C-alpha positions as CSV (number, residue, x, y, z in Angstrom):
1,M,-38.2,-4.9,3.7
2,A,-38.1,-1.8,5.5
3,D,-35.7,0.8,4.6
4,R,-34.1,0.7,8.3
5,E,-33.3,-2.9,7.9
6,L,-31.7,-2.1,4.6
7,V,-29.6,0.4,5.8
8,E,-28.7,-1.7,8.7
9,R,-27.5,-4.6,6.1
10,I,-25.5,-2.0,4.1
11,L,-23.6,-0.6,6.8
12,N,-23.0,-4.3,8.7
13,D,-21.8,-6.0,5.8
14,P,-18.1,-6.4,5.9
15,A,-17.7,-6.3,2.1
16,L,-19.1,-3.0,1.8
17,R,-17.6,-1.0,4.3
18,T,-14.8,1.4,3.2
19,E,-11.5,0.8,4.7
20,R,-10.5,3.9,6.6
21,P,-7.0,5.4,6.3
22,A,-5.1,5.1,9.7
23,D,-4.1,8.6,8.8
24,P,-5.3,11.9,10.2
25,Q,-3.3,13.7,7.7
26,Y,-6.2,12.4,5.3
27,T,-8.9,13.9,7.1
28,K,-7.0,17.3,7.5
29,A,-6.0,17.2,3.6
30,A,-9.7,16.4,2.4
31,A,-11.7,18.8,4.8
32,G,-12.2,21.2,2.0
33,L,-13.1,18.7,-0.6
34,M,-15.6,16.6,1.7
35,A,-17.4,20.4,3.2
36,E,-18.2,20.7,-0.8
37,L,-19.5,17.4,-1.3
38,D,-21.6,17.6,1.7
39,G,-25.4,17.1,0.3
40,L,-24.3,16.2,-3.4
41,V,-24.6,12.4,-3.0
42,P,-28.2,11.8,-2.3
43,D,-27.7,8.0,-2.0
44,L,-25.3,8.3,1.0
45,A,-27.9,10.7,2.7
46,R,-30.9,8.3,1.9
47,F,-29.2,5.3,3.5
48,G,-27.2,7.0,6.0
49,L,-23.9,6.1,4.7
50,P,-21.0,8.3,5.9
51,L,-19.2,10.8,3.5
52,D,-15.9,11.2,5.4
53,Y,-13.4,10.3,2.8
54,V,-13.4,10.1,-1.3
55,Q,-13.6,6.2,-1.2
56,D,-17.0,6.4,0.3
57,L,-18.1,7.4,-3.0
58,Y,-17.1,4.3,-4.9
59,L,-16.7,1.5,-2.3
60,P,-20.1,1.1,-1.1
61,A,-23.0,-0.3,-2.6
62,I,-26.7,-0.3,-2.3
63,V,-28.1,-3.6,-1.7
64,K,-31.8,-4.8,-1.9
65,Y,-32.8,-7.9,-0.2
66,D,-36.1,-9.8,-0.7
67,E,-38.3,-10.9,2.4
68,Q,-36.4,-13.8,2.8
69,G,-33.0,-12.1,3.2
70,N,-31.5,-12.9,0.2
71,E,-29.8,-10.3,-2.2
72,V,-31.9,-9.1,-5.3
73,S,-29.8,-6.1,-6.6
74,R,-26.6,-4.5,-5.8
75,R,-25.4,-1.1,-7.5
76,P,-23.1,1.4,-7.0
77,V,-23.5,4.8,-5.4
78,D,-24.5,7.3,-7.6
79,Y,-22.2,10.2,-7.4
80,R,-22.3,11.9,-10.8
81,A,-23.0,15.4,-9.1
82,A,-20.0,15.1,-7.4
83,V,-17.7,14.8,-10.4
84,P,-17.2,18.5,-10.8
85,V,-15.9,19.2,-7.5
86,L,-13.6,16.1,-7.5
87,L,-11.7,17.7,-10.4
88,K,-11.8,20.9,-9.3
89,W,-9.9,19.6,-6.2
90,L,-7.6,17.3,-8.2
91,P,-5.1,19.8,-9.2
92,E,-5.2,21.4,-5.7
93,V,-4.5,18.5,-3.2
94,R,-1.1,18.2,-1.7
95,Y,-1.5,14.9,0.1
96,F,-0.8,11.9,-2.1
97,P,-3.8,9.5,-0.7
98,V,-6.7,12.2,-1.2
99,A,-5.3,13.0,-4.8
100,E,-5.0,9.1,-5.8
101,S,-8.7,8.4,-4.4
102,I,-10.0,11.4,-6.5
103,V,-8.5,9.9,-9.5
104,R,-10.2,6.6,-8.9
105,A,-13.4,8.2,-8.1
106,V,-13.3,10.1,-11.8
107,S,-11.9,7.0,-13.5
108,V,-15.4,5.8,-14.4
109,R,-17.3,5.7,-17.4
110,F,-19.9,8.6,-16.6
111,A,-17.4,10.8,-15.3
112,K,-15.2,10.4,-18.8
113,K,-16.4,13.7,-20.6
114,Q,-15.8,15.9,-17.7
115,A,-12.6,14.0,-16.3
116,V,-10.4,13.6,-19.7
117,P,-9.3,17.4,-20.1
118,V,-8.5,17.8,-16.3
119,L,-6.5,14.4,-16.4
120,L,-4.8,15.3,-19.4
121,R,-3.6,18.6,-17.7
122,V,-2.8,16.9,-14.5
123,F,-0.7,13.9,-16.0
124,R,1.7,16.4,-17.5
125,D,1.9,19.0,-14.5
126,L,1.3,17.1,-11.4
127,P,0.3,18.9,-8.3
128,P,3.1,19.1,-5.8
129,V,1.9,15.9,-3.6
130,K,3.3,14.7,-0.9
131,P,5.0,12.4,-0.2
132,E,7.0,13.2,-2.9
133,Q,8.2,9.8,-4.1
134,R,4.6,8.7,-4.5
135,R,4.2,11.6,-7.1
136,E,4.8,9.1,-10.0
137,V,2.6,6.8,-8.7
138,L,-0.1,9.4,-9.1
139,R,0.9,10.0,-12.7
140,T,1.0,6.1,-13.6
141,S,-3.0,6.2,-12.1
142,I,-3.9,9.3,-13.9
143,G,-2.2,7.6,-17.5
144,S,-4.1,4.4,-16.8
145,A,-7.4,6.3,-16.6
146,L,-6.4,7.9,-19.8
147,G,-5.7,4.8,-21.5
148,N,-9.0,3.2,-20.3
149,F,-10.7,6.4,-21.6
150,A,-8.7,6.5,-24.9
151,D,-10.5,7.1,-28.4
152,A,-10.0,9.1,-31.6
153,S,-11.0,12.4,-30.0
154,I,-8.2,12.3,-28.0
155,A,-5.7,10.7,-30.2
156,D,-3.4,13.9,-30.8
157,E,-2.6,14.4,-26.7
158,L,-2.2,10.5,-26.1
159,I,0.2,10.4,-28.9
160,D,2.0,13.4,-27.9
161,L,2.0,11.8,-24.1
162,A,3.3,8.8,-25.4
163,Q,6.3,10.2,-27.0
164,D,7.5,12.2,-24.1
165,R,10.1,10.1,-22.7
166,S,10.5,12.5,-19.5
167,L,7.3,11.2,-18.5
168,G,8.7,7.8,-18.0
169,A,6.9,4.6,-17.2
170,A,3.7,6.5,-16.2
171,R,2.9,6.2,-20.0
172,A,2.4,2.3,-19.4
173,G,-1.3,3.0,-19.6
174,I,-1.4,5.3,-22.4
175,V,0.8,3.3,-24.6
176,N,-1.2,0.0,-23.8
177,P,-4.2,0.0,-24.2
178,G,-4.6,3.5,-24.9
179,L,-3.2,4.0,-28.1
180,P,-4.7,1.2,-29.9
181,K,-8.3,2.1,-28.9
182,T,-7.7,5.6,-30.5
183,K,-7.8,3.4,-34.1
184,D,-5.2,6.3,-35.3
185,P,-3.3,5.5,-38.3
186,R,-0.2,7.2,-36.9
187,V,-0.2,4.5,-33.9
188,P,2.0,1.7,-35.4
189,D,4.7,4.0,-36.2
190,V,4.6,5.6,-33.0
191,L,4.6,1.9,-31.2
192,L,7.6,1.1,-33.4
193,S,9.6,4.4,-32.0
194,L,8.9,3.4,-28.6
195,L,10.6,-0.1,-28.8
196,D,13.8,1.1,-27.8
197,D,12.3,3.0,-24.8
198,P,12.9,0.8,-21.6
199,A,10.3,2.5,-19.8
200,V,7.4,1.5,-21.9
201,A,8.9,-1.1,-24.4
202,P,7.0,-4.1,-23.0
203,Y,3.8,-2.2,-23.6
204,A,4.6,-1.0,-27.1
205,V,5.2,-4.5,-27.8
206,Q,1.7,-5.5,-26.4
207,S,0.0,-2.8,-28.5
208,L,1.7,-3.9,-31.7
209,G,0.4,-7.3,-30.8
210,R,-3.0,-6.2,-30.0
211,L,-3.2,-4.3,-33.5
212,R,-1.8,-7.3,-35.4
213,H,0.1,-5.0,-36.9
214,A,2.1,-7.2,-39.6
215,P,5.1,-5.1,-40.3
216,A,6.1,-5.1,-36.9
217,R,7.1,-8.6,-37.4
218,P,10.9,-8.1,-37.8
219,R,11.1,-5.8,-34.8
220,L,9.1,-8.2,-32.6
221,E,11.4,-11.2,-33.7
222,Q,14.4,-8.8,-32.5
223,A,12.7,-8.4,-29.5
224,L,12.7,-12.0,-28.9
225,T,16.4,-11.3,-27.6
226,S,15.8,-8.4,-25.6
227,P,17.7,-8.2,-22.5
228,D,14.4,-7.3,-20.6
229,E,12.3,-10.6,-19.6
230,N,9.1,-8.8,-20.1
231,V,10.1,-7.5,-23.5
232,R,10.7,-11.0,-24.5
233,A,7.7,-12.6,-23.2
234,Q,5.3,-9.8,-24.7
235,A,7.3,-10.4,-27.8
236,K,6.6,-14.1,-28.0
237,K,2.8,-13.0,-27.3
238,A,2.3,-10.5,-30.0
239,L,4.0,-12.8,-32.8
240,K,1.5,-15.4,-31.6
241,R,-1.4,-12.7,-32.5
242,L,0.5,-12.4,-35.8
243,G,0.1,-15.7,-36.9
């Protein structure tokens, strides 16, 4: 099948088209970033796909078809070369939708090594994004990325963040699944210390169940009478895991 036919299929497949923000502020706020990204993603240039928004990196897919028009393969756009630029801009952006789309773009396995140090820093010290009420949403997204990236190499940092109650509910992804994934021996005690923190208590309960930490049983049984419905539900599940 000719490349031109392939391009048309990609561009005309509604499932692959990027949803464009109906907000000119996005284009203005991301202009410098997009200029730096220009030319760094050969997949987009090869197939004539646009690069106007950060979402253009991770929403399209490169699809191949056989002679009968049946899909034979599908893969994401390769934008590894764009990761350093995205991470450079993350602390600098001031518009929430741009910052959020960058976090999503770097929350992928191939970006982990480069992304983790930046995400750890930005989680605590957020850029002053607008609208201001979305700042904690951004922090939560970063926390989820860190939780997915968690391993023994960043156990100290994640334990420190999990215990910082000033960071509120944005720590959810760090507490679960992040802390258990570090396999650090300090984690069970950290989780037990978070059971009285309403911002993350349900996630601490989930993680204790995930670890099947038998010494937590009395505290989990106590949690069955918590005023928080989610804590009660998670405690019930965690106790089942303990057997």
